[in-house]
N, C-alpha and C positions, 0 to 999 in steps of 0.2 A: 339127492334121489329126487327124481320127477315121475310122474305120474304116465301111466301107458298111453292114456288120452292124448298126449303131447309127444310121442313118437316120431309125429309126420312134421313137427315143429322144428327148423332149425336152431332157433334161439329161443330160450326158455328163462325167464326171470322170475325170481323170488321176491315176495313181500309178506312182512307181517301185518295182519290187520290190526290196526290201531281204534283205541277207543274213539279217538276223535273221527275215525272214518264212517261211524254210523250217524242216522239221521234219527229224526223224531220218531220214525216208525221201526227203531230197533232193528235196524240192518244196514248195511254198507249203503251209504248213498251212491245213487246212479253216477253223480259225479266223479266220485273216486273210482269208478270202473274204468272212466275214459283215461283218468290220471294214470291207473295201472297199464293201461293198453298204451298210453303215450311215453311211460317210461321204457316199457318192453321195447316197444317200436324203436324208441332213440339207441338202444343198445345195438338192434338190429341196423340201423342207418348209419350208425357209427362202425360198424363191422365191415358194411359194403362200401365204406367212403363217400358216402353222400355229404356227411358232415362237413369232412376234410374238402370236398368240394366246394361247399358255399364259404367255408372260409377262405379259401385259395383262390377260388375263379369266380366267387359270387353265383355259382350254380348249384341250387340246393333245393329241398325239399319243402312243399307247403301244403297244408292240408284242403282238399276241396271238400270232403265229406266224411261222417262218421256215423256210425250206428251200432248198436249193442242189441241182443236178445239175452234177458235174462230168465235163467232156467231154476235156480236156487237161490233163496236169501242167504247172503254171507253175513256173519255175525261177530263182533268181536268176542273171546280171542279165537284167532283162525290164523291159518299161514296159508298162502296162496301161490301157485305157479301161474305164469302167465306166458304163452307159446307166442311167436310170431311168425309169420311164413307170407311170402309174397305169393298170391293166388294167381294173378295175371300182369303181366308186363307187358304195357304198351309203349308206342315210341316215345310220349310225353309224359307217363304216369305210371303207378304201380298200384295195385288193390292188395291191400295186406287183409290177413285173416288173424283174429287173435281167440284164444281160448283160454279162459281163466280156470283152474282147476283148485277146488277148494279142499283142503286137508280133512277137515270137518265132515264134509259131505261124502268126501274120496269119489267126487264125480267132477263134471263140469258144471260150473254154475253160472257161467256166462260166457257168450261168443259175439264177438265184434268184427268189424270192418272199418276200413280207414281207406280212403282214396287219397293218394298223395301224388301231387302233380310237380314235376321239373319245373323251377321257377327261376328266372335270371332276377337277382335281387338289384343288381346293378342298373338294369333297364327297365324293372318292374315290367316284367311281361312273361309269360309262359316259354318254355324252352325244353327243346329236346332233352330227353334223358341222356346223361353223358355216359358216352360208353364205357368207360370203367367202371362206371355203376353198375352198368347193365351186366357185364362179364362178372363183376364180383357177387351181384345176385344170382345168377346162372351157378355160379360154382359154389356159393353158400346153400342154394336149393338142391344142388347136384342135377339140375335137368334145366333145360331151355323153357322158358315160358312161350 
């Protein structure tokens, strides 16, 4: 079961909030939200073949920037769903959007973005997005960006 707020996200991953995810202010630490986003994004990147491209050809994703907007405090115990979608695809990068839905709140508790650049790990420089990855993103999203 996922929340209706995630209906437009092609990849949704679930997490149980752990006691150790909380900080001294009695809510999930801002760092943990980024871990949730990263773990969900890795599912997306595996699905579209970008992680395989890194393993096989040295052309993989690297983070340029991330951000988050916190809407509601998430606390232990809770269960969350994190949706990931490619909001904008450029020749050498993809901007991902994330939404985290809390079961306890029954609402979006946090939204995030990540700009992921295509990187040539063998030559240590930016590279064009592999065409096979672009096609898989388009297929996953159901439309051309």
